[in-house]
N, C-alpha and C positions, 0 to 999 in steps of 0.2 A: 087686397092686402089684409092679413090678419093683424089686429091691433092687440098687442100684449104689453101691459105695463107691469114692471117687476121692481122689486126692491133694488136699491143701489148695489152695484157690484164693483168692488175695488179693482177688479181686473180690467175694467173699462179703460183706465188710464194706460195700462200696459198695451191694450189693443190699439189705442190711439197712437202711442209711441211707435209701435211696429208699423202702422200704416204711414205715419209721418216720415219714417225713414225711407220707405219705398217711394213716397212722393218726392222727397228731397233728392233721391237718386235720379228720378225722372226729370225734374225741373231744373236742378242745379242752380245756375245763376239767375234764372227767370223768377225764382221764388224769393220773395222779400221776407215773408214770415208765415208761419203755420201755427194755428191755435186749435186746441180742443175746446169746442163750444157745445151748446145744447145741454139737455138735462143730464146726459151721461158724464158731463164735466163738473157736475155739482155734487160734492159728497153728500150722501144720505138722501138724495132726491130720487123718488121713484121715477122710472123712465121706461120708454120703449127702448129695448136694448139695441139702439142704433147709434153708432159713433158719428157725431157731427164734427166736421172739420172745416175750419175757415182758412182759406188760402188767400194770402195777399201776394199779388204778383206785379211785376214791372209793367207789363202790357197785356191787358185782358184779351186782345185780339191775337197776340202771339200764342197765348195759351191754347187756342184752337188747333195749332199745329201739333200739339201733344196728344190729341185725341186717341191716336193709334196706341200709344203707350199706356194710356189709362184703360182702354179696352182690353189690352193684354193682361192687366192685373184685375180684370173683372168688373170694371165700371161701365155703366150705360151713360152715354153722353146725352144730356138733356137740353143743352143750350141755355138761354137766359131763364127759361121756365118761369115766366111771370114777374121777374124782377129785372128791369133794364140795367145793363152793365154787369150782371152776374153771369157766371157759368156754373151750372149745377150738374153734378155727377152723382149717380147712385149705384150701389153695389149690393147684389144679393137677391134681386128680383122681388118676389112677394115676401121673401124672408130676408128683407133688407138688413144689412150689417153695418153699412157706412154710407154717409152722404157728404159730399164736398160742396161748399159754397165758396166760390172764388170771386174775388173782386180785385180790381186794379188798385194800387197803393193810394191813389188820390180820391178814392170813393169813400171818404172819411165817414159820411153819414151812415152807410150800411155797415162798415167795419166796426165803428164805435157802437152802433145799436146792438150788434151781436155780443160784443165784449162787455158792454155795460150790463146787459141782461144777465149774462153768466156771472159776472162779479157781484152784482146786486143780490142774486139768489145765494151765492156763496156767503155773503155777509149777513143775510137775513133768514136764519133757519126757520122761523115761524112762517114766513111767506113761502119759503121753499116747501115746507111740509104741506101747507094748504094747497099749493100747486100740484104736488104729487098726489094728494088725495083726490083732487078734482080729476086728474088724468086717469087714476085708477077707476073712479066711478064711471067716467065717460067711456073707457075701454070696455066696461061691462055692458053699458047701454048700446054702444056701437062697435061690436067686436070685429066687424068686417067692412065698416063704412068709414074710410079715412076722411072723406070730405065732411061728413056729419060730425065726426070726432073733432076735427080741426075747427069747424064752425062753432061748435058748442063751447070750446075753450077760448075762442078768439077775443072776447071782450075782457076776460081775465088776463090774457097775455098782453093785450094792448095797454091795460092799466099798469101791469108790471113794467112793460117797456117804458112807458111815460115816467113812472116813478124812478126807474133805473137810470134813465138819461139825466133826470134832475139830480139824482144822487151822485152820478158819475161826475157831473160838472162841479158839484159842491165839494167833492173830495179830491179834486186835482190840486 
């Protein structure tokens, strides 16, 4: 996978909405909520141009019955892919355009972790900028090594997650 980090693109929100509409048509009543998450959901944050989508569904096991429909709109079905209770889908192969992280409605820890991270970055432009600069630097160092890229930013991400969760609970 080629790793490219680019300046924020306001069209990312439109890309999310278009995909969210397709997903809503597939899942109908099984879908509880859909969120735009990840770096493309944070205004002015540099990002890999991949739309991250968080799906909250009624029953994570029933979601598996929809695999055919997701494959028909270009997704590769990846199963839990390292996170118990998640279903992960990706679209675009080596030039990935979208990723779906799906959780059952009662998997509060994972759902809130993603939303708190996004909202914290939206509210903290200085940290968001620092994160974007780190990603740009790492993309230049590891242009084709996604594992090394992710490993190199892991401690920064974990610190943001920790701060974001504390912030999230203090602002409720």
